C-alpha positions in Angstrom: 203.1 62.4 124.5 205.3 61.0 121.8 204.1 58.3 119.5 207.0 56.1 120.6 205.6 55.5 124.0 202.4 54.0 122.5 204.1 52.0 119.8 204.6 48.3 120.3 208.0 47.2 119.0 208.2 44.2 116.7 210.0 42.3 119.5 207.2 43.1 122.0 204.6 42.2 119.4 206.3 38.8 118.9 206.0 38.1 122.6 202.4 39.3 122.8 201.0 37.6 119.7 201.2 33.9 120.9 199.4 34.9 124.1 196.4 36.6 122.5 194.6 33.4 121.2 194.8 31.9 124.7 192.8 34.7 126.4 189.4 33.5 127.3 186.4 35.3 125.8 188.6 37.8 124.0 188.0 38.4 120.3 191.3 39.1 118.5 190.2 39.5 114.9 192.7 41.2 112.6 196.2 41.1 114.2 197.2 44.5 112.7 194.1 46.1 114.1 194.6 44.4 117.4 198.2 45.8 117.5 196.8 49.3 116.7 194.2 48.9 119.5 196.9 47.9 122.1 199.0 50.9 121.0 196.0 53.2 121.4 195.2 51.8 124.8 198.9 52.4 125.8 198.6 55.9 124.5 195.8 56.7 126.9 197.1 54.7 129.9 200.8 55.9 129.6 199.8 59.5 128.8 197.2 59.7 131.6 194.8 61.3 129.2 191.0 61.0 128.8 189.8 58.5 126.2 188.1 61.3 124.3 191.6 62.9 123.9 192.9 60.0 121.9 194.3 61.3 118.6 192.3 60.2 115.6 195.3 58.4 114.1 195.2 56.1 117.1 191.7 55.0 116.3 188.2 56.0 117.3 188.3 56.7 121.0 185.0 55.2 121.7 185.8 52.0 119.9 189.1 51.7 121.7 187.5 52.4 125.0 184.7 49.8 124.5 187.2 47.1 123.5 189.5 47.9 126.4 186.4 47.7 128.7 185.5 44.3 127.3 189.0 43.1 127.8 189.1 44.3 131.4 185.7 42.6 132.1 187.3 39.3 131.0 190.4 39.8 133.2 192.9 40.7 130.5 193.5 44.3 131.8 194.2 45.4 135.3 
């Protein structure tokens, strides 16, 4: 899968950023790392790959998976 499919455009990020602090029980932390996390999750979900197949430049697969799981548990992901 190409990196473009997992990259969040600046315009998309402008739309997402104001919503993030309103999500209950979701820790955002560093916005740059949060953007990277969302891109990594998109990489897996759009590519239909296993979490373990996440390229290292997208982040540590287990960290991305755990954070995604937490977000799902709090109703952020479907």
